[in-house]
mmCIF file of the N, C-alpha and C atoms, coordinates in Angstrom:
data_MODEL
# 
_entry.id   MODEL 
# 
loop_
_atom_site.group_PDB 
_atom_site.id 
_atom_site.type_symbol 
_atom_site.label_atom_id 
_atom_site.label_alt_id 
_atom_site.label_comp_id 
_atom_site.label_asym_id 
_atom_site.label_entity_id 
_atom_site.label_seq_id 
_atom_site.pdbx_PDB_ins_code 
_atom_site.Cartn_x 
_atom_site.Cartn_y 
_atom_site.Cartn_z 
_atom_site.occupancy 
_atom_site.B_iso_or_equiv 
_atom_site.pdbx_formal_charge 
_atom_site.auth_seq_id 
_atom_site.auth_comp_id 
_atom_site.auth_asym_id 
_atom_site.auth_atom_id 
_atom_site.pdbx_PDB_model_num 
ATOM 1   N N  . MET A 1 1  ? 0.849   -1.176  0.000  1.00 0.00 ? 1  MET A N  1 
ATOM 2   C CA . MET A 1 1  ? 0.000   0.000   0.000  1.00 0.00 ? 1  MET A CA 1 
ATOM 3   C C  . MET A 1 1  ? 0.890   1.232   0.000  1.00 0.00 ? 1  MET A C  1 
ATOM 4   N N  . ASN A 1 2  ? 0.484   2.206   -0.728 1.00 0.00 ? 2  ASN A N  1 
ATOM 5   C CA . ASN A 1 2  ? 1.233   3.446   -0.845 1.00 0.00 ? 2  ASN A CA 1 
ATOM 6   C C  . ASN A 1 2  ? 1.145   4.220   0.467  1.00 0.00 ? 2  ASN A C  1 
ATOM 7   N N  . THR A 1 3  ? 2.293   4.488   1.100  1.00 0.00 ? 3  THR A N  1 
ATOM 8   C CA . THR A 1 3  ? 2.273   5.181   2.396  1.00 0.00 ? 3  THR A CA 1 
ATOM 9   C C  . THR A 1 3  ? 1.779   6.608   2.270  1.00 0.00 ? 3  THR A C  1 
ATOM 10  N N  . THR A 1 4  ? 1.999   7.223   1.111  1.00 0.00 ? 4  THR A N  1 
ATOM 11  C CA . THR A 1 4  ? 1.499   8.584   0.905  1.00 0.00 ? 4  THR A CA 1 
ATOM 12  C C  . THR A 1 4  ? -0.022  8.589   0.931  1.00 0.00 ? 4  THR A C  1 
ATOM 13  N N  . ALA A 1 5  ? -0.641  7.600   0.308  1.00 0.00 ? 5  ALA A N  1 
ATOM 14  C CA . ALA A 1 5  ? -2.102  7.504   0.298  1.00 0.00 ? 5  ALA A CA 1 
ATOM 15  C C  . ALA A 1 5  ? -2.635  7.270   1.703  1.00 0.00 ? 5  ALA A C  1 
ATOM 16  N N  . VAL A 1 6  ? -1.942  6.443   2.483  1.00 0.00 ? 6  VAL A N  1 
ATOM 17  C CA . VAL A 1 6  ? -2.368  6.170   3.854  1.00 0.00 ? 6  VAL A CA 1 
ATOM 18  C C  . VAL A 1 6  ? -2.274  7.434   4.691  1.00 0.00 ? 6  VAL A C  1 
ATOM 19  N N  . LYS A 1 7  ? -1.157  8.166   4.588  1.00 0.00 ? 7  LYS A N  1 
ATOM 20  C CA . LYS A 1 7  ? -0.994  9.398   5.356  1.00 0.00 ? 7  LYS A CA 1 
ATOM 21  C C  . LYS A 1 7  ? -2.014  10.441  4.941  1.00 0.00 ? 7  LYS A C  1 
ATOM 22  N N  . SER A 1 8  ? -2.307  10.515  3.642  1.00 0.00 ? 8  SER A N  1 
ATOM 23  C CA . SER A 1 8  ? -3.314  11.460  3.150  1.00 0.00 ? 8  SER A CA 1 
ATOM 24  C C  . SER A 1 8  ? -4.691  11.104  3.695  1.00 0.00 ? 8  SER A C  1 
ATOM 25  N N  . ALA A 1 9  ? -5.023  9.819   3.681  1.00 0.00 ? 9  ALA A N  1 
ATOM 26  C CA . ALA A 1 9  ? -6.315  9.366   4.220  1.00 0.00 ? 9  ALA A CA 1 
ATOM 27  C C  . ALA A 1 9  ? -6.388  9.647   5.712  1.00 0.00 ? 9  ALA A C  1 
ATOM 28  N N  . ALA A 1 10 ? -5.285  9.444   6.418  1.00 0.00 ? 10 ALA A N  1 
ATOM 29  C CA . ALA A 1 10 ? -5.250  9.712   7.855  1.00 0.00 ? 10 ALA A CA 1 
ATOM 30  C C  . ALA A 1 10 ? -5.457  11.191  8.128  1.00 0.00 ? 10 ALA A C  1 
ATOM 31  N N  . SER A 1 11 ? -4.812  12.021  7.347  1.00 0.00 ? 11 SER A N  1 
ATOM 32  C CA . SER A 1 11 ? -4.961  13.465  7.514  1.00 0.00 ? 11 SER A CA 1 
ATOM 33  C C  . SER A 1 11 ? -6.401  13.886  7.264  1.00 0.00 ? 11 SER A C  1 
ATOM 34  N N  . THR A 1 12 ? -7.004  13.346  6.224  1.00 0.00 ? 12 THR A N  1 
ATOM 35  C CA . THR A 1 12 ? -8.404  13.649  5.913  1.00 0.00 ? 12 THR A CA 1 
ATOM 36  C C  . THR A 1 12 ? -9.314  13.184  7.035  1.00 0.00 ? 12 THR A C  1 
ATOM 37  N N  . ALA A 1 13 ? -9.075  11.994  7.557  1.00 0.00 ? 13 ALA A N  1 
ATOM 38  C CA . ALA A 1 13 ? -9.919  11.455  8.625  1.00 0.00 ? 13 ALA A CA 1 
ATOM 39  C C  . ALA A 1 13 ? -9.836  12.322  9.869  1.00 0.00 ? 13 ALA A C  1 
ATOM 40  N N  . ARG A 1 14 ? -8.644  12.788  10.197 1.00 0.00 ? 14 ARG A N  1 
ATOM 41  C CA . ARG A 1 14 ? -8.492  13.624  11.387 1.00 0.00 ? 14 ARG A CA 1 
ATOM 42  C C  . ARG A 1 14 ? -9.231  14.943  11.228 1.00 0.00 ? 14 ARG A C  1 
ATOM 43  N N  . LYS A 1 15 ? -9.169  15.534  10.044 1.00 0.00 ? 15 LYS A N  1 
ATOM 44  C CA . LYS A 1 15 ? -9.830  16.810  9.805  1.00 0.00 ? 15 LYS A CA 1 
ATOM 45  C C  . LYS A 1 15 ? -11.344 16.649  9.823  1.00 0.00 ? 15 LYS A C  1 
ATOM 46  N N  . GLU A 1 16 ? -11.842 15.594  9.186  1.00 0.00 ? 16 GLU A N  1 
ATOM 47  C CA . GLU A 1 16 ? -13.282 15.385  9.045  1.00 0.00 ? 16 GLU A CA 1 
ATOM 48  C C  . GLU A 1 16 ? -13.885 14.647  10.226 1.00 0.00 ? 16 GLU A C  1 
ATOM 49  N N  . ARG A 1 17 ? -13.066 13.995  11.021 1.00 0.00 ? 17 ARG A N  1 
ATOM 50  C CA . ARG A 1 17 ? -13.524 13.206  12.162 1.00 0.00 ? 17 ARG A CA 1 
ATOM 51  C C  . ARG A 1 17 ? -14.463 12.081  11.743 1.00 0.00 ? 17 ARG A C  1 
ATOM 52  N N  . GLU A 1 18 ? -14.300 11.606  10.512 1.00 0.00 ? 18 GLU A N  1 
ATOM 53  C CA . GLU A 1 18 ? -15.087 10.487  10.020 1.00 0.00 ? 18 GLU A CA 1 
ATOM 54  C C  . GLU A 1 18 ? -14.132 9.365   9.630  1.00 0.00 ? 18 GLU A C  1 
ATOM 55  N N  . PRO A 1 19 ? -14.562 8.111   9.790  1.00 0.00 ? 19 PRO A N  1 
ATOM 56  C CA . PRO A 1 19 ? -13.704 7.004   9.376  1.00 0.00 ? 19 PRO A CA 1 
ATOM 57  C C  . PRO A 1 19 ? -13.421 7.048   7.870  1.00 0.00 ? 19 PRO A C  1 
ATOM 58  N N  . VAL A 1 20 ? -12.270 6.555   7.491  1.00 0.00 ? 20 VAL A N  1 
ATOM 59  C CA . VAL A 1 20 ? -11.887 6.455   6.084  1.00 0.00 ? 20 VAL A CA 1 
ATOM 60  C C  . VAL A 1 20 ? -11.721 4.984   5.757  1.00 0.00 ? 20 VAL A C  1 
ATOM 61  N N  . LYS A 1 21 ? -12.249 4.555   4.611  1.00 0.00 ? 21 LYS A N  1 
ATOM 62  C CA . LYS A 1 21 ? -12.104 3.162   4.189  1.00 0.00 ? 21 LYS A CA 1 
ATOM 63  C C  . LYS A 1 21 ? -11.052 3.066   3.107  1.00 0.00 ? 21 LYS A C  1 
ATOM 64  N N  . LEU A 1 22 ? -10.113 2.137   3.285  1.00 0.00 ? 22 LEU A N  1 
ATOM 65  C CA . LEU A 1 22 ? -9.070  1.865   2.305  1.00 0.00 ? 22 LEU A CA 1 
ATOM 66  C C  . LEU A 1 22 ? -9.254  0.446   1.800  1.00 0.00 ? 22 LEU A C  1 
ATOM 67  N N  . LEU A 1 23 ? -9.156  0.244   0.510  1.00 0.00 ? 23 LEU A N  1 
ATOM 68  C CA . LEU A 1 23 ? -9.266  -1.086  -0.079 1.00 0.00 ? 23 LEU A CA 1 
ATOM 69  C C  . LEU A 1 23 ? -7.907  -1.516  -0.615 1.00 0.00 ? 23 LEU A C  1 
ATOM 70  N N  . ARG A 1 24 ? -7.573  -2.771  -0.399 1.00 0.00 ? 24 ARG A N  1 
ATOM 71  C CA . ARG A 1 24 ? -6.302  -3.309  -0.894 1.00 0.00 ? 24 ARG A CA 1 
ATOM 72  C C  . ARG A 1 24 ? -6.551  -4.747  -1.332 1.00 0.00 ? 24 ARG A C  1 
ATOM 73  N N  . ARG A 1 25 ? -6.210  -5.041  -2.569 1.00 0.00 ? 25 ARG A N  1 
ATOM 74  C CA . ARG A 1 25 ? -6.364  -6.396  -3.086 1.00 0.00 ? 25 ARG A CA 1 
ATOM 75  C C  . ARG A 1 25 ? -5.018  -7.105  -3.048 1.00 0.00 ? 25 ARG A C  1 
ATOM 76  N N  . ILE A 1 26 ? -4.987  -8.257  -2.409 1.00 0.00 ? 26 ILE A N  1 
ATOM 77  C CA . ILE A 1 26 ? -3.788  -9.087  -2.347 1.00 0.00 ? 26 ILE A CA 1 
ATOM 78  C C  . ILE A 1 26 ? -4.196  -10.460 -2.860 1.00 0.00 ? 26 ILE A C  1 
ATOM 79  N N  . GLY A 1 27 ? -3.680  -10.821 -4.021 1.00 0.00 ? 27 GLY A N  1 
ATOM 80  C CA . GLY A 1 27 ? -4.096  -12.063 -4.654 1.00 0.00 ? 27 GLY A CA 1 
ATOM 81  C C  . GLY A 1 27 ? -5.568  -11.985 -5.003 1.00 0.00 ? 27 GLY A C  1 
ATOM 82  N N  . SER A 1 28 ? -6.332  -12.982 -4.574 1.00 0.00 ? 28 SER A N  1 
ATOM 83  C CA . SER A 1 28 ? -7.764  -13.000 -4.869 1.00 0.00 ? 28 SER A CA 1 
ATOM 84  C C  . SER A 1 28 ? -8.605  -12.452 -3.711 1.00 0.00 ? 28 SER A C  1 
ATOM 85  N N  . THR A 1 29 ? -7.934  -11.910 -2.699 1.00 0.00 ? 29 THR A N  1 
ATOM 86  C CA . THR A 1 29 ? -8.643  -11.381 -1.530 1.00 0.00 ? 29 THR A CA 1 
ATOM 87  C C  . THR A 1 29 ? -8.562  -9.864  -1.520 1.00 0.00 ? 29 THR A C  1 
ATOM 88  N N  . THR A 1 30 ? -9.705  -9.226  -1.301 1.00 0.00 ? 30 THR A N  1 
ATOM 89  C CA . THR A 1 30 ? -9.739  -7.771  -1.162 1.00 0.00 ? 30 THR A CA 1 
ATOM 90  C C  . THR A 1 30 ? -9.962  -7.449  0.304  1.00 0.00 ? 30 THR A C  1 
ATOM 91  N N  . TYR A 1 31 ? -9.072  -6.623  0.859  1.00 0.00 ? 31 TYR A N  1 
ATOM 92  C CA . TYR A 1 31 ? -9.156  -6.216  2.257  1.00 0.00 ? 31 TYR A CA 1 
ATOM 93  C C  . TYR A 1 31 ? -9.707  -4.797  2.329  1.00 0.00 ? 31 TYR A C  1 
ATOM 94  N N  . GLU A 1 32 ? -10.625 -4.574  3.226  1.00 0.00 ? 32 GLU A N  1 
ATOM 95  C CA . GLU A 1 32 ? -11.152 -3.238  3.468  1.00 0.00 ? 32 GLU A CA 1 
ATOM 96  C C  . GLU A 1 32 ? -10.747 -2.846  4.886  1.00 0.00 ? 32 GLU A C  1 
ATOM 97  N N  . VAL A 1 33 ? -10.050 -1.739  4.999  1.00 0.00 ? 33 VAL A N  1 
ATOM 98  C CA . VAL A 1 33 ? -9.589  -1.261  6.296  1.00 0.00 ? 33 VAL A CA 1 
ATOM 99  C C  . VAL A 1 33 ? -10.292 0.052   6.589  1.00 0.00 ? 33 VAL A C  1 
ATOM 100 N N  . THR A 1 34 ? -10.948 0.132   7.722  1.00 0.00 ? 34 THR A N  1 
ATOM 101 C CA . THR A 1 34 ? -11.587 1.370   8.132  1.00 0.00 ? 34 THR A CA 1 
ATOM 102 C C  . THR A 1 34 ? -10.707 2.025   9.183  1.00 0.00 ? 34 THR A C  1 
ATOM 103 N N  . VAL A 1 35 ? -10.356 3.274   8.935  1.00 0.00 ? 35 VAL A N  1 
ATOM 104 C CA . VAL A 1 35 ? -9.457  4.011   9.806  1.00 0.00 ? 35 VAL A CA 1 
ATOM 105 C C  . VAL A 1 35 ? -10.247 5.090   10.523 1.00 0.00 ? 35 VAL A C  1 
ATOM 106 N N  . HIS A 1 36 ? -10.119 5.122   11.835 1.00 0.00 ? 36 HIS A N  1 
ATOM 107 C CA . HIS A 1 36 ? -10.724 6.196   12.613 1.00 0.00 ? 36 HIS A CA 1 
ATOM 108 C C  . HIS A 1 36 ? -9.774  6.524   13.746 1.00 0.00 ? 36 HIS A C  1 
ATOM 109 N N  . PHE A 1 37 ? -9.904  7.707   14.304 1.00 0.00 ? 37 PHE A N  1 
ATOM 110 C CA . PHE A 1 37 ? -8.946  8.183   15.293 1.00 0.00 ? 37 PHE A CA 1 
ATOM 111 C C  . PHE A 1 37 ? -9.655  8.649   16.555 1.00 0.00 ? 37 PHE A C  1 
ATOM 112 N N  . SER A 1 38 ? -9.006  8.379   17.657 1.00 0.00 ? 38 SER A N  1 
ATOM 113 C CA . SER A 1 38 ? -9.474  8.884   18.943 1.00 0.00 ? 38 SER A CA 1 
ATOM 114 C C  . SER A 1 38 ? -8.918  10.285  19.143 1.00 0.00 ? 38 SER A C  1 
ATOM 115 N N  . ASN A 1 39 ? -9.714  11.160  19.667 1.00 0.00 ? 39 ASN A N  1 
ATOM 116 C CA . ASN A 1 39 ? -9.231  12.511  19.964 1.00 0.00 ? 39 ASN A CA 1 
ATOM 117 C C  . ASN A 1 39 ? -8.187  12.504  21.082 1.00 0.00 ? 39 ASN A C  1 
ATOM 118 N N  . LYS A 1 40 ? -8.160  11.450  21.887 1.00 0.00 ? 40 LYS A N  1 
ATOM 119 C CA . LYS A 1 40 ? -7.246  11.372  23.024 1.00 0.00 ? 40 LYS A CA 1 
ATOM 120 C C  . LYS A 1 40 ? -5.970  10.595  22.713 1.00 0.00 ? 40 LYS A C  1 
ATOM 121 N N  . SER A 1 41 ? -5.906  9.955   21.561 1.00 0.00 ? 41 SER A N  1 
ATOM 122 C CA . SER A 1 41 ? -4.765  9.122   21.209 1.00 0.00 ? 41 SER A CA 1 
ATOM 123 C C  . SER A 1 41 ? -3.506  9.945   20.985 1.00 0.00 ? 41 SER A C  1 
ATOM 124 N N  . LYS A 1 42 ? -2.383  9.426   21.449 1.00 0.00 ? 42 LYS A N  1 
ATOM 125 C CA . LYS A 1 42 ? -1.096  10.069  21.225 1.00 0.00 ? 42 LYS A CA 1 
ATOM 126 C C  . LYS A 1 42 ? -0.271  9.275   20.209 1.00 0.00 ? 42 LYS A C  1 
ATOM 127 N N  . GLU A 1 43 ? -0.786  8.125   19.785 1.00 0.00 ? 43 GLU A N  1 
ATOM 128 C CA . GLU A 1 43 ? -0.096  7.251   18.844 1.00 0.00 ? 43 GLU A CA 1 
ATOM 129 C C  . GLU A 1 43 ? -0.591  7.544   17.420 1.00 0.00 ? 43 GLU A C  1 
ATOM 130 N N  . THR A 1 44 ? 0.347   7.686   16.478 1.00 0.00 ? 44 THR A N  1 
ATOM 131 C CA . THR A 1 44 ? -0.040  7.916   15.088 1.00 0.00 ? 44 THR A CA 1 
ATOM 132 C C  . THR A 1 44 ? -0.472  6.601   14.454 1.00 0.00 ? 44 THR A C  1 
ATOM 133 N N  . MET A 1 45 ? -1.130  6.700   13.296 1.00 0.00 ? 45 MET A N  1 
ATOM 134 C CA . MET A 1 45 ? -1.532  5.488   12.589 1.00 0.00 ? 45 MET A CA 1 
ATOM 135 C C  . MET A 1 45 ? -0.297  4.679   12.196 1.00 0.00 ? 45 MET A C  1 
ATOM 136 N N  . GLU A 1 46 ? 0.740   5.367   11.764 1.00 0.00 ? 46 GLU A N  1 
ATOM 137 C CA . GLU A 1 46 ? 1.970   4.675   11.384 1.00 0.00 ? 46 GLU A CA 1 
ATOM 138 C C  . GLU A 1 46 ? 2.558   3.925   12.580 1.00 0.00 ? 46 GLU A C  1 
ATOM 139 N N  . ASP A 1 47 ? 2.601   4.559   13.754 1.00 0.00 ? 47 ASP A N  1 
ATOM 140 C CA . ASP A 1 47 ? 3.108   3.905   14.963 1.00 0.00 ? 47 ASP A CA 1 
ATOM 141 C C  . ASP A 1 47 ? 2.289   2.658   15.287 1.00 0.00 ? 47 ASP A C  1 
ATOM 142 N N  . LYS A 1 48 ? 0.980   2.796   15.192 1.00 0.00 ? 48 LYS A N  1 
ATOM 143 C CA . LYS A 1 48 ? 0.098   1.676   15.522 1.00 0.00 ? 48 LYS A CA 1 
ATOM 144 C C  . LYS A 1 48 ? 0.299   0.507   14.553 1.00 0.00 ? 48 LYS A C  1 
ATOM 145 N N  . LEU A 1 49 ? 0.365   0.807   13.242 1.00 0.00 ? 49 LEU A N  1 
ATOM 146 C CA . LEU A 1 49 ? 0.561   -0.257  12.259 1.00 0.00 ? 49 LEU A CA 1 
ATOM 147 C C  . LEU A 1 49 ? 1.903   -0.953  12.455 1.00 0.00 ? 49 LEU A C  1 
ATOM 148 N N  . LEU A 1 50 ? 2.950   -0.185  12.729 1.00 0.00 ? 50 LEU A N  1 
ATOM 149 C CA . LEU A 1 50 ? 4.258   -0.794  12.980 1.00 0.00 ? 50 LEU A CA 1 
ATOM 150 C C  . LEU A 1 50 ? 4.214   -1.685  14.216 1.00 0.00 ? 50 LEU A C  1 
ATOM 151 N N  . ARG A 1 51 ? 3.538   -1.227  15.265 1.00 0.00 ? 51 ARG A N  1 
ATOM 152 C CA . ARG A 1 51 ? 3.422   -2.023  16.489 1.00 0.00 ? 51 ARG A CA 1 
ATOM 153 C C  . ARG A 1 51 ? 2.685   -3.332  16.215 1.00 0.00 ? 51 ARG A C  1 
ATOM 154 N N  . ILE A 1 52 ? 1.611   -3.263  15.444 1.00 0.00 ? 52 ILE A N  1 
ATOM 155 C CA . ILE A 1 52 ? 0.831   -4.465  15.115 1.00 0.00 ? 52 ILE A CA 1 
ATOM 156 C C  . ILE A 1 52 ? 1.674   -5.434  14.284 1.00 0.00 ? 52 ILE A C  1 
ATOM 157 N N  . MET A 1 53 ? 2.390   -4.896  13.278 1.00 0.00 ? 53 MET A N  1 
ATOM 158 C CA . MET A 1 53 ? 3.218   -5.766  12.435 1.00 0.00 ? 53 MET A CA 1 
ATOM 159 C C  . MET A 1 53 ? 4.349   -6.401  13.227 1.00 0.00 ? 53 MET A C  1 
ATOM 160 N N  . GLU A 1 54 ? 4.985   -5.658  14.113 1.00 0.00 ? 54 GLU A N  1 
ATOM 161 C CA . GLU A 1 54 ? 6.055   -6.203  14.948 1.00 0.00 ? 54 GLU A CA 1 
ATOM 162 C C  . GLU A 1 54 ? 5.534   -7.325  15.843 1.00 0.00 ? 54 GLU A C  1 
ATOM 163 N N  . ARG A 1 55 ? 4.338   -7.144  16.395 1.00 0.00 ? 55 ARG A N  1 
ATOM 164 C CA . ARG A 1 55 ? 3.733   -8.178  17.239 1.00 0.00 ? 55 ARG A CA 1 
ATOM 165 C C  . ARG A 1 55 ? 3.448   -9.435  16.427 1.00 0.00 ? 55 ARG A C  1 
ATOM 166 N N  . GLU A 1 56 ? 2.961   -9.258  15.190 1.00 0.00 ? 56 GLU A N  1 
ATOM 167 C CA . GLU A 1 56 ? 2.682   -10.408 14.325 1.00 0.00 ? 56 GLU A CA 1 
ATOM 168 C C  . GLU A 1 56 ? 3.956   -11.173 14.007 1.00 0.00 ? 56 GLU A C  1 
ATOM 169 N N  . VAL A 1 57 ? 5.044   -10.448 13.724 1.00 0.00 ? 57 VAL A N  1 
ATOM 170 C CA . VAL A 1 57 ? 6.306   -11.085 13.410 1.00 0.00 ? 57 VAL A CA 1 
ATOM 171 C C  . VAL A 1 57 ? 6.798   -11.890 14.618 1.00 0.00 ? 57 VAL A C  1 
ATOM 172 N N  . ARG A 1 58 ? 6.696   -11.303 15.812 1.00 0.00 ? 58 ARG A N  1 
ATOM 173 C CA . ARG A 1 58 ? 7.123   -12.017 17.026 1.00 0.00 ? 58 ARG A CA 1 
ATOM 174 C C  . ARG A 1 58 ? 6.273   -13.270 17.248 1.00 0.00 ? 58 ARG A C  1 
ATOM 175 N N  . ASN A 1 59 ? 4.974   -13.172 17.007 1.00 0.00 ? 59 ASN A N  1 
ATOM 176 C CA . ASN A 1 59 ? 4.076   -14.322 17.226 1.00 0.00 ? 59 ASN A CA 1 
ATOM 177 C C  . ASN A 1 59 ? 4.313   -15.429 16.216 1.00 0.00 ? 59 ASN A C  1 
ATOM 178 N N  . ASP A 1 60 ? 4.750   -15.091 14.994 1.00 0.00 ? 60 ASP A N  1 
ATOM 179 C CA . ASP A 1 60 ? 4.999   -16.091 13.965 1.00 0.00 ? 60 ASP A CA 1 
ATOM 180 C C  . ASP A 1 60 ? 6.359   -16.764 14.114 1.00 0.00 ? 60 ASP A C  1 
ATOM 181 N N  . ALA A 1 61 ? 7.251   -16.167 14.903 1.00 0.00 ? 61 ALA A N  1 
ATOM 182 C CA . ALA A 1 61 ? 8.617   -16.693 15.050 1.00 0.00 ? 61 ALA A CA 1 
ATOM 183 C C  . ALA A 1 61 ? 8.660   -17.909 15.919 1.00 0.00 ? 61 ALA A C  1 
# 
């Protein structure tokens, strides 16, 4: 997924305070990701995604 598109969608979601849906097709599966933000959160979307991916890598090891 293009990180510029993700950051742009995140910026739009924060301004509009509405969830943003991103679609990504991998093979024959299409994934729909809905992004929304807490007003109290101090973690960026990028930080959260990296944390989730790192946890997945540790769990698969």
